[in-house]
C-alpha positions in Angstrom: 41.4 168.0 90.8 39.2 166.9 87.9 36.2 164.5 88.2 36.2 163.6 84.5 35.3 160.0 85.3 32.1 160.8 87.3 29.2 158.4 86.4 26.9 160.5 84.2 25.1 157.6 82.6 21.3 157.6 82.7 20.8 154.5 84.8 23.2 155.4 87.6 21.8 154.5 91.0 24.6 155.6 93.4 23.1 154.2 96.6 22.5 150.8 95.1 25.9 150.8 93.4 27.6 151.5 96.8 25.5 148.8 98.6 26.3 146.3 95.9 30.0 147.0 96.1 29.9 146.8 99.9 28.2 143.4 99.7 30.8 142.2 97.1 33.7 143.3 99.3 32.3 141.7 102.4 31.6 138.5 100.5 35.1 138.3 99.2 36.5 139.1 102.6 34.5 136.3 104.3 35.4 133.8 101.7 39.1 134.8 102.0 38.9 134.4 105.8 37.5 130.9 105.4 40.2 129.9 102.9 42.8 131.2 105.3 41.3 129.3 108.2 40.5 132.3 110.3 36.8 131.3 110.0 35.5 127.7 109.7 34.6 126.7 106.2 30.8 127.0 105.8 28.1 128.3 103.5 28.0 132.1 103.6 25.1 133.3 105.8 22.4 135.6 104.5 23.3 139.1 105.7 22.1 142.7 105.4 23.9 145.6 103.8 22.1 148.9 104.3 22.3 152.7 104.7 21.9 153.2 108.5 19.5 155.8 109.9 22.5 157.6 111.5 25.4 157.8 109.2 27.8 159.3 111.7 29.4 156.0 112.3 29.5 155.0 108.7 27.8 155.4 105.4 26.9 151.7 105.0 26.5 149.1 107.7 26.3 145.3 107.6 25.3 142.7 110.1 27.3 139.9 108.4 29.3 139.1 111.6 26.1 138.8 113.8 24.3 136.9 111.1 27.2 134.5 110.9 27.5 133.7 114.6 25.8 130.4 114.3 27.5 129.6 111.0 31.0 130.2 112.2 30.4 129.5 115.9 32.3 132.6 117.0 31.5 135.8 118.7 30.3 138.5 116.2 33.1 140.8 117.1 35.7 138.1 116.4 34.0 137.4 113.1 34.0 141.1 112.1 37.7 141.4 112.9 38.5 138.3 110.8 36.5 139.6 107.9 38.1 143.1 108.0 41.5 141.5 108.2 40.8 139.9 104.8 39.0 142.9 103.2 40.4 143.6 99.7 42.1 146.9 99.1 39.7 149.8 99.0 41.8 151.9 96.7 39.8 150.9 93.6 36.5 151.0 95.5 34.1 153.8 96.4 35.1 153.4 100.1 37.9 155.0 102.2 37.8 152.8 105.2 35.9 150.1 107.1 35.7 149.4 110.9 33.8 147.4 113.5 31.3 149.0 115.9 29.1 147.9 118.8 28.5 144.1 119.1 29.9 143.4 115.7 28.5 145.7 113.0 30.8 146.5 110.1 30.7 150.1 108.9 32.1 151.3 105.7 32.8 155.0 104.8 32.3 156.3 101.3 35.1 158.3 99.7 34.9 162.0 98.9 35.2 161.1 95.3 32.0 159.1 95.5 30.0 162.0 96.9 31.6 164.3 94.3 30.6 161.9 91.6 27.0 161.9 92.8 26.8 165.7 92.7 28.3 165.9 89.2 26.1 163.0 87.9 22.9 164.8 89.1 24.3 168.1 87.6 25.2 166.6 84.2 22.3 164.2 83.6 19.0 166.0 83.0 17.2 162.7 83.4 19.0 161.7 86.7 16.8 159.4 88.7 15.8 157.0 85.9 17.0 153.4 86.2 16.5 150.2 84.3 15.5 148.3 87.5 12.2 147.1 86.0 14.0 145.7 82.9 11.2 146.7 80.6 8.7 144.4 82.2 5.2 145.2 80.9 2.9 146.6 83.6 -0.8 147.5 83.1 -2.1 150.1 85.6 -5.9 150.5 85.6 -7.2 153.4 87.7 -10.3 155.6 88.1 -12.5 153.5 85.8 -15.5 155.4 87.0 -19.0 154.3 85.9 -19.8 156.4 82.8 -23.4 156.9 84.2 -22.5 160.2 85.9 -19.8 162.7 86.8 -16.6 161.7 88.6 -16.4 162.4 92.4 -13.7 163.3 94.9 -12.5 159.7 95.2 -11.8 159.7 91.5 -9.7 162.8 92.0 -7.5 160.9 94.5 -7.5 157.7 92.4 -6.5 159.7 89.3 -3.5 161.3 91.0 -2.5 158.0 92.6 -2.8 155.9 89.5 -1.1 158.4 87.2 1.8 159.1 89.6 2.3 155.4 90.3 2.5 154.9 86.5 5.1 157.6 86.4 7.4 156.2 89.1 7.1 152.7 87.4 8.2 154.2 84.1 11.1 156.0 85.8 12.1 152.7 87.5 12.4 151.0 84.1 9.0 149.4 83.6 7.0 149.5 80.3 3.7 151.0 81.6 0.2 151.0 80.0 -2.3 153.3 81.6 -5.8 151.9 81.3 -9.4 153.0 81.9 -12.0 150.2 82.0 -15.4 151.5 80.7 -18.3 149.8 82.4 -20.6 150.1 79.4 -22.5 146.9 80.0 -24.5 145.2 82.7 -27.0 146.3 85.4 -25.7 149.9 85.8 -26.2 150.6 82.1 -29.7 149.2 82.3 -30.4 151.4 85.3 -28.9 154.3 83.5 -31.2 153.8 80.5 -34.2 153.4 82.7 -33.4 156.6 84.6 -33.0 158.5 81.4 -36.2 157.1 79.9 -38.3 158.1 82.9 -36.9 161.6 82.9 -37.6 161.8 79.2 -41.2 160.7 79.7 -41.6 163.2 82.5 -40.7 166.0 80.0 -43.8 165.2 78.0 -46.2 163.9 80.6 -47.0 164.6 84.3 -44.2 163.6 86.7 -46.6 161.8 89.0 -47.7 159.8 85.9 -44.2 158.5 85.5 -42.5 158.7 88.9 -38.8 157.9 89.0 -38.2 154.7 91.0 -35.9 154.9 94.0 -33.4 152.5 92.5 -32.8 154.9 89.6 -30.1 157.6 89.3 -31.5 160.7 90.9 -28.9 163.3 89.8 -29.6 166.4 87.8 -27.2 165.3 85.1 -29.7 162.6 84.1 -32.5 165.1 83.7 -30.2 167.3 81.6 -29.3 164.5 79.2 -32.9 163.5 78.9 -33.9 167.0 78.0 -31.1 167.3 75.4 -32.3 164.0 73.8 -35.9 165.3 73.8 -34.7 168.5 72.0 -33.0 166.4 69.4 -35.5 163.6 68.9 -38.8 165.2 69.9 -41.6 163.0 71.3 -41.3 160.1 68.8 -40.1 157.8 71.6 -42.7 159.1 74.1 -45.8 158.5 72.1 -45.5 154.7 71.9 -45.1 154.6 75.7 -48.2 156.6 76.4 -50.7 154.8 78.6 -48.3 152.1 79.7 -47.7 151.9 83.5 -45.2 150.2 85.8 -44.2 146.6 84.7 -46.2 146.9 81.5 -44.2 149.9 80.6 -40.8 148.5 81.7 -41.3 145.2 79.8 -42.6 146.8 76.6 -40.8 147.0 73.3 -41.4 150.8 73.2 -39.6 151.3 76.5 -36.8 149.1 75.4 -36.4 151.1 72.2 -36.5 154.3 74.2 -33.8 153.1 76.7 -31.5 151.9 73.8 -31.8 155.2 72.0 -31.1 157.2 75.2 -28.1 155.1 76.2 -26.8 155.3 72.6 -27.1 159.1 72.8 -26.0 159.7 76.4 -23.3 157.1 77.0 -20.8 158.5 74.4 -21.4 162.0 75.7 -20.6 160.9 79.3 -17.5 158.9 78.2 -16.4 162.0 76.2 -16.9 164.1 79.3 -14.8 161.6 81.4 -12.0 162.0 78.9 -12.3 165.7 78.9 -12.3 166.0 82.7 -9.4 163.6 83.1 -7.5 165.5 80.3 -7.9 168.7 82.3 -6.5 166.8 85.3 -3.5 166.0 83.0 -4.3 162.3 82.8 -3.9 160.6 79.4 -4.7 156.9 79.1 -3.1 154.6 76.6 -6.1 152.3 76.5 -9.9 152.9 77.0 -11.2 149.4 77.3 -15.0 148.9 76.9 -16.5 146.1 79.0 -19.0 145.6 76.1 -16.3 144.2 73.9 -15.8 141.3 76.3 -19.5 140.4 75.9 -19.7 141.0 72.2 -16.6 138.9 71.4 -17.8 136.0 73.6 -14.8 136.4 75.9 -17.0 136.4 79.0 -18.6 133.0 78.2 -15.2 131.7 77.1 -13.7 132.1 80.6 -16.9 130.7 82.2 -16.6 127.6 80.0 -12.9 127.3 80.9 -13.7 127.4 84.6 -16.4 124.8 84.0 -13.9 122.5 82.3 -11.4 122.9 85.1 -14.0 122.0 87.7 -13.9 125.5 89.3 -17.6 126.0 88.4 -20.8 123.9 88.4 -24.4 124.2 87.3 -27.0 124.8 90.0 -30.4 123.3 89.9 -32.0 126.5 88.5 -29.4 126.5 85.6 -27.2 129.2 87.1 -23.4 128.7 86.8 -21.7 128.9 90.2 -18.0 129.5 90.9 -16.3 127.8 93.8 -14.9 131.1 95.0 -13.7 130.2 98.5 -11.6 127.2 97.3 -9.4 129.6 95.4 -9.7 132.9 97.3 -8.5 131.5 100.7 -4.9 131.6 99.5 -5.1 135.4 99.2 -7.3 136.3 102.1 -10.8 135.9 103.6 -13.4 134.3 101.4 -16.9 135.6 101.2 -19.3 133.9 103.6 -23.0 133.4 103.8 -25.4 132.7 106.7 -27.0 129.3 106.9 -30.6 128.7 108.2 -29.2 127.9 111.7 -27.2 131.1 111.8 -23.8 129.6 111.1 -21.5 130.8 108.4 -20.2 128.8 105.4 -18.2 129.6 102.3 -20.2 131.3 99.6 -20.1 130.2 96.0 -20.4 133.1 93.5 -22.9 133.3 90.6 -21.1 133.8 87.3 -24.1 133.3 85.0 -27.6 133.8 86.3 -30.4 131.4 85.7 -31.7 133.6 82.9 -28.4 133.2 81.1 -27.0 136.7 81.8 -23.4 136.8 83.1 -22.7 138.7 86.3 -20.3 141.6 86.6 -17.9 139.2 88.3 -17.8 137.0 85.3 -17.0 140.0 83.1 -14.3 141.1 85.6 -12.6 137.7 85.4 -12.7 137.9 81.6 -11.2 141.4 81.7 -8.3 140.3 83.9 -7.8 137.2 81.8 -7.6 139.6 78.8 -4.8 141.5 80.5 -2.8 138.6 81.8 -3.3 136.0 79.1 -4.4 137.7 75.9 -2.3 140.8 76.2 0.3 139.0 78.4 1.2 141.8 80.8 3.8 140.7 83.3 1.7 142.5 86.0 -1.8 144.0 86.2 -2.2 146.6 88.9 -5.7 147.9 89.8 -6.3 151.0 91.9 -9.6 150.4 93.8 -11.5 152.1 96.6 -11.0 150.5 100.0 -14.7 149.5 99.9 -13.7 146.8 97.3 -11.3 145.1 99.7 -13.6 142.0 99.8 -13.2 141.6 96.1 -9.4 141.3 96.1 -9.0 137.7 97.3 -11.7 136.3 95.0 -10.3 138.2 92.0 -6.8 136.9 92.5 -8.1 133.5 93.3 -10.1 133.5 90.0 -6.8 134.0 88.1 -5.5 130.9 89.7 -8.7 129.0 89.0 -8.5 129.8 85.3 -4.8 128.7 85.1 -3.0 132.0 85.5 -0.9 133.1 88.5 -3.0 135.3 90.9 0.2 136.9 92.1 0.4 138.7 88.8 -2.6 140.8 89.8 -1.9 143.4 92.5 -4.6 145.7 93.9 -3.8 149.1 95.5 -6.7 149.9 97.9 -7.3 153.6 98.4 -9.0 155.1 101.4 -11.6 157.9 101.3 -11.1 161.6 101.0 -12.6 164.2 103.4 -12.8 167.6 101.8 -12.2 170.3 104.4 -12.6 174.1 104.4 -12.3 176.5 107.4 -11.7 173.4 109.5 -15.1 171.9 108.6 -16.1 169.1 106.2 -17.5 170.1 102.8 -19.8 167.5 101.3 -22.0 169.4 98.9 -21.3 171.4 95.8 -22.4 175.0 96.2 -23.4 175.1 92.6 -25.4 171.9 92.2 -26.3 171.0 95.8 -25.0 167.5 95.0 -21.7 165.7 96.0 -18.5 167.4 95.0 -17.3 166.3 91.5 -13.9 166.4 89.9 -15.1 169.4 87.8 -16.1 171.3 91.0 -12.7 170.6 92.6 -10.7 171.8 89.6 -12.7 175.0 89.4 -11.7 175.7 93.0 -8.2 174.3 93.3 -5.1 174.7 91.0 -4.4 171.5 89.2 -0.8 171.5 90.5 -2.1 171.6 94.1 -4.7 168.9 93.5 -2.2 166.5 91.9 0.5 167.1 94.5 -1.7 167.1 97.6 -3.7 164.0 96.6 -0.4 162.1 96.2 1.0 163.2 99.6 -0.2 160.2 101.5 0.0 156.4 101.2 -3.0 154.9 99.5 -4.0 153.1 102.7 -4.4 156.3 104.7 -7.4 158.6 104.5 -7.0 162.2 103.4 -8.3 165.4 104.8 -8.0 167.5 101.7 -7.8 171.2 102.9 -9.2 173.5 100.3 -7.7 176.5 102.1 -4.2 175.0 102.0 -4.6 174.0 98.3 -5.1 177.6 97.1 -2.4 179.2 99.2 0.6 180.7 97.4 3.1 180.4 100.3 5.1 177.8 102.1 2.1 176.3 103.8 1.2 174.8 100.5 3.7 171.9 99.9 3.7 172.2 96.1 4.3 175.9 96.2 7.2 175.2 98.6 8.8 172.8 96.2 8.2 175.0 93.1 9.7 177.9 95.0 12.9 176.0 95.7 13.2 175.3 91.9 12.5 179.0 91.1 15.0 180.1 93.7 17.8 178.0 92.2 16.9 179.4 88.7 17.1 183.0 90.2 20.5 182.3 91.8 21.9 181.0 88.5 20.5 183.9 86.5 22.0 186.4 89.0 25.4 184.7 88.8 25.3 184.8 85.0 24.4 188.5 85.0 27.5 189.1 87.1 29.7 187.3 84.6 30.0 184.0 86.5 29.7 181.2 84.0 29.4 177.5 85.0 32.4 175.7 83.4 30.7 172.3 83.2 30.8 169.2 85.3 33.9 167.9 83.7 35.8 171.0 84.9 34.5 171.0 88.4 36.1 169.7 91.6 33.1 168.6 93.6 35.3 167.1 96.4 35.4 170.6 97.7 31.8 170.2 98.9 32.5 169.2 102.5 30.2 171.5 104.5 27.5 169.4 106.4 24.7 171.3 104.5 26.4 170.4 101.2 26.8 166.7 102.2 23.2 166.5 103.3 22.1 167.6 99.9 24.4 165.2 98.1 23.2 162.3 100.3 19.7 163.1 99.2 20.7 163.3 95.5 22.4 159.9 95.9 19.1 158.5 97.4 16.8 159.8 94.6 17.1 156.9 92.0 16.6 154.3 94.8 13.6 156.3 96.2 12.0 155.9 92.8 12.7 152.2 92.8 11.2 151.8 96.3 8.2 153.9 95.3 7.7 151.5 92.3 8.3 148.4 94.4 5.9 149.4 97.1 3.3 151.0 94.8 3.7 154.2 96.9 4.4 157.3 94.8 3.7 159.5 97.8 7.3 158.8 99.1 8.6 160.9 96.2 6.4 163.8 97.3 7.9 163.5 100.8 11.4 163.2 99.4 11.2 166.3 97.2 9.8 168.4 100.1 12.7 167.2 102.2 15.1 168.1 99.3 13.6 171.6 99.1 14.1 172.0 102.8 17.7 170.8 102.6 18.4 173.2 99.8 17.0 176.2 101.7 19.3 175.2 104.6 22.3 174.9 102.3 21.7 178.3 100.8 21.4 179.9 104.2 24.8 178.5 105.3 26.9 178.2 102.2 27.8 181.3 100.2 27.8 181.0 96.4 28.1 184.6 95.4 31.7 185.8 96.2 33.0 182.3 97.2 36.4 181.1 96.1 36.1 180.4 92.3 36.7 176.6 92.5 34.3 176.2 95.4 31.8 178.5 93.7 31.8 176.2 90.6 31.2 173.1 92.9 28.3 174.8 94.6 26.9 175.9 91.2 27.1 172.2 90.1 25.3 171.2 93.3 22.5 173.8 92.7 22.1 172.5 89.2 21.9 168.9 90.4 19.2 169.8 93.0 17.3 171.8 90.3 17.4 168.8 88.0 15.9 166.5 90.6 13.2 168.9 91.6 12.3 169.4 88.0 12.3 165.7 87.3 9.9 165.0 90.2 7.5 167.8 89.2 7.5 166.9 85.5 7.2 163.2 86.4 4.0 164.0 88.2 2.8 166.5 85.5 3.1 169.6 87.8 4.3 172.9 86.4 8.0 173.8 87.0 8.2 177.6 87.2 11.6 179.4 86.7 10.2 182.5 88.4 7.8 183.0 91.3 
């Protein structure tokens, strides 16, 4: 038997195709039963068609009979029998039979030709798993966006893997994705950065106790290093004008302002370049690096403030500050920020957008930034990956989009829990090299990038991670990425051995995959059938970790198959079918690993 008509097209989603056909058949049958008078004429009820957890009683199950009990005023079992009696012929469908079960479920069984088609589609299509589900909708995914005032930390390592892998599954699900990094190069943190650098610079030329570093400044060694590099380049020409000035007199002087500006102008581009380099080592390439400063320089920040004023979402306070009625718009999306009154009660808190001194707040810039994404650049959806400590900002940010005339539901926020770094069963909090917190650079010096990217994407964003350094460096099956890579390498080794023995794969078009009937073979094919829909679900739920779990399960299923189904020495026709199955599994493992920018070894 030949399977020349197997669906090898790129957007083939076998699970969804079978579910859609089952729904269509049941809909036709229900309508025919009503036309024949076996069921009362009524509007078709909403019903579920799904792949059950246990497929022993059927590959696809539906509750149409139970869902229609009130509609048709009959017992579900009677409804199911009426529907089945009017079911169209299955000869041209992907099903072989349908039957009732339990209180009125309808179960449908997929034909051997369907499963054969899945195996051959995965075998013949190197890009199997891609679909056009997203219909090219334009999604902006902003992630990491670490302040450029210092090195990236462990949370950024998780956020980088999560954001990049989420972008990948969205692309594979048919969305047009833009990866974006928002550079916070304006506002208070840059002022603090400049002040910290300036004090360290002055300490290089004068006594440290003469120019102590204020507690609110950045204390890290990277600040000192940058200040010393600047001193080596510029000498003391910025220090001399500051000599003799103390405290507020120093901080408010033109000489100190000039020093800060020069230092920020020198250090900030270096830090941004370092961010790009470190993220590049982590295999993350952004489409857009968006500087916050452009929003201020272009007038975009004050433009959104003025729009909010015109719409009545803002008002001017007595001191001249511009206040935003945050709670009025945020309540739709969650809890609004509160403030304590003098008598200890709580009331809704309005947010400052422009301070009394005329300087916009970070929140004002954030509204302008998201307005830029959704209005100016017209993305269908903006997705932000934030740390869980920003949960209070979600409702007010989405509400602000409504307030300015956009749809807040076009902004989605993925909240990511913290990472605990573990070694020898104990928490690791400090870098052995610097004595400071672990940075992304520290991590990538200790852990292979493949392990870091895979392990950081093993858990849903909403769950915390204990990242085990000992596990991450292992080269055995205790390390999940090694386990998956080994399955791929094992398949490549099997195929090389067969080729060396003169066994040539004759191509999917010449293979009878209906011979694959062993339970271990069918388990693998079911997983191959599920793969495109797994990607769709990962994209819908913003949860790329489900693909990690899927590919681990696929590797396990392959090892079981190889242990129970002979390839070498099998009957030639069955051998060809099993080779096709191996190639299909290899393609899917390779697609997952390359999707997530993880190496795909042919030998291990």
